[in-house]
C-alpha positions in Angstrom: 92.8 -75.4 -22.3 95.1 -74.8 -25.3 98.3 -76.9 -25.6 101.5 -75.0 -25.0 103.1 -74.5 -28.4 106.7 -73.8 -27.2 107.7 -76.1 -24.4 110.4 -74.9 -22.1 112.6 -77.7 -20.9 115.8 -76.2 -19.3 118.9 -78.2 -18.6 120.4 -78.1 -15.1 123.1 -75.7 -16.3 120.6 -73.3 -17.9 118.4 -73.4 -14.8 121.4 -72.5 -12.6 122.3 -69.7 -15.0 118.8 -68.3 -14.7 118.7 -68.7 -11.0 122.0 -66.8 -10.8 120.6 -63.9 -12.8 117.5 -63.7 -10.5 119.5 -64.0 -7.3 122.2 -61.5 -8.1 119.8 -58.8 -9.1 122.3 -56.8 -11.0 121.1 -57.6 -14.5 119.0 -55.2 -16.5 115.3 -55.4 -15.6 114.2 -56.9 -18.9 116.8 -59.6 -18.7 115.7 -60.4 -15.1 112.0 -60.5 -16.1 112.9 -62.9 -19.0 114.8 -65.2 -16.7 111.8 -65.3 -14.3 109.5 -66.1 -17.2 111.7 -69.0 -18.3 112.0 -70.4 -14.8 108.2 -70.3 -14.3 107.7 -71.9 -17.7 110.1 -74.6 -16.8 108.2 -75.3 -13.6 105.1 -76.0 -15.7 103.2 -72.8 -15.2 100.8 -71.8 -18.0 101.3 -68.5 -19.9 98.3 -66.9 -18.2 99.6 -67.8 -14.7 103.1 -66.5 -15.5 101.8 -63.3 -16.9 99.7 -62.7 -13.8 102.4 -63.7 -11.4 105.1 -61.5 -13.0 102.9 -58.6 -14.2 103.6 -59.0 -17.9 101.4 -59.7 -20.9 100.7 -63.1 -22.2 102.2 -62.2 -25.6 105.5 -61.4 -23.8 105.5 -64.9 -22.2 104.8 -66.5 -25.5 107.4 -64.5 -27.2 110.1 -65.4 -24.7 109.1 -69.1 -24.9 109.4 -69.0 -28.7 112.8 -67.2 -28.6 114.1 -69.9 -26.3 113.0 -72.8 -28.5 113.8 -71.0 -31.8 117.2 -69.6 -30.8 118.8 -70.5 -27.4 119.0 -69.3 -23.9 121.1 -66.2 -24.7 118.7 -65.3 -27.6 115.8 -65.5 -25.2 117.4 -63.4 -22.5 119.2 -60.6 -24.4 117.9 -57.7 -26.4 117.6 -58.0 -30.2 118.6 -55.0 -32.4 115.6 -52.7 -32.8 114.3 -51.4 -36.0 114.3 -47.8 -36.9 116.8 -45.4 -38.2 119.8 -44.7 -36.0 120.6 -41.2 -35.0 122.6 -39.3 -37.6 124.3 -36.7 -35.4 127.2 -38.0 -33.4 128.8 -36.6 -30.3 131.5 -34.8 -32.2 129.1 -33.0 -34.4 126.9 -32.0 -31.4 130.0 -30.7 -29.7 130.8 -28.5 -32.7 127.2 -27.2 -32.8 127.3 -26.3 -29.1 130.7 -24.6 -29.4 129.4 -22.7 -32.4 126.3 -21.6 -30.4 128.6 -20.4 -27.6 130.8 -18.4 -29.9 130.3 -14.8 -30.9 127.5 -14.4 -33.5 128.4 -13.3 -37.1 128.8 -9.7 -37.8 125.5 -7.8 -38.2 123.7 -10.1 -35.7 123.2 -9.5 -32.0 122.9 -13.3 -31.3 122.7 -16.7 -33.0 119.3 -17.7 -34.2 118.5 -21.4 -34.7 118.3 -20.9 -38.5 121.5 -19.0 -38.6 123.2 -21.8 -36.6 121.8 -24.5 -38.9 123.0 -22.6 -42.0 126.5 -22.1 -40.5 126.8 -25.8 -39.6 126.1 -26.7 -43.2 128.4 -24.0 -44.5 131.2 -25.3 -42.3 130.5 -28.8 -43.5 130.0 -30.2 -40.0 126.8 -31.9 -41.4 125.4 -32.2 -44.8 122.1 -30.8 -43.7 120.5 -29.6 -40.5 117.2 -27.9 -39.8 116.7 -25.2 -37.2 114.6 -27.7 -35.3 117.5 -30.1 -35.2 119.6 -27.4 -33.7 116.9 -26.6 -31.1 116.8 -30.2 -30.0 120.6 -30.5 -29.6 120.8 -27.2 -27.6 117.7 -28.1 -25.5 119.2 -31.5 -24.6 122.5 -29.8 -23.7 120.9 -27.0 -21.6 118.7 -29.5 -19.7 121.4 -32.1 -19.0 122.1 -32.8 -15.3 124.6 -30.6 -13.6 124.4 -28.0 -16.3 123.4 -24.5 -15.5 122.2 -22.3 -18.2 124.1 -19.0 -18.5 122.0 -17.6 -21.3 124.5 -18.4 -24.0 122.2 -20.6 -25.9 119.8 -19.0 -28.4 116.1 -19.1 -27.7 
């Protein structure tokens, strides 16, 4: 049996904090699961046992142990910023695009096309660049949002 590399030894205050998180049940699911992992690790359970008891992977248990030892309790419980590029289009820009799609089409056109909308958004300097696919995603998300009925105003 391999020795545990990151030993969890919680203080009474930390243990009470974790028990409070698990008892209240109002914390996000990931935070709740991390608290449960740390409590089991403090009780002396091995990573494999914790993983099996809580339905998580062994790597998850090891990662939470490591975060507790390397950082602190808050670092082990809470989300870290995720990598990846953040979205470029904010709510204000999306609202402009939706309003434009609901407006009358330009002269000589029966309706807005996705490419026409994308070109108009760039022309009006709402965004520096936008593809017709970007317009489609914005309008699709708006049309499928809860409590929203489609009235046929969005282009297809």
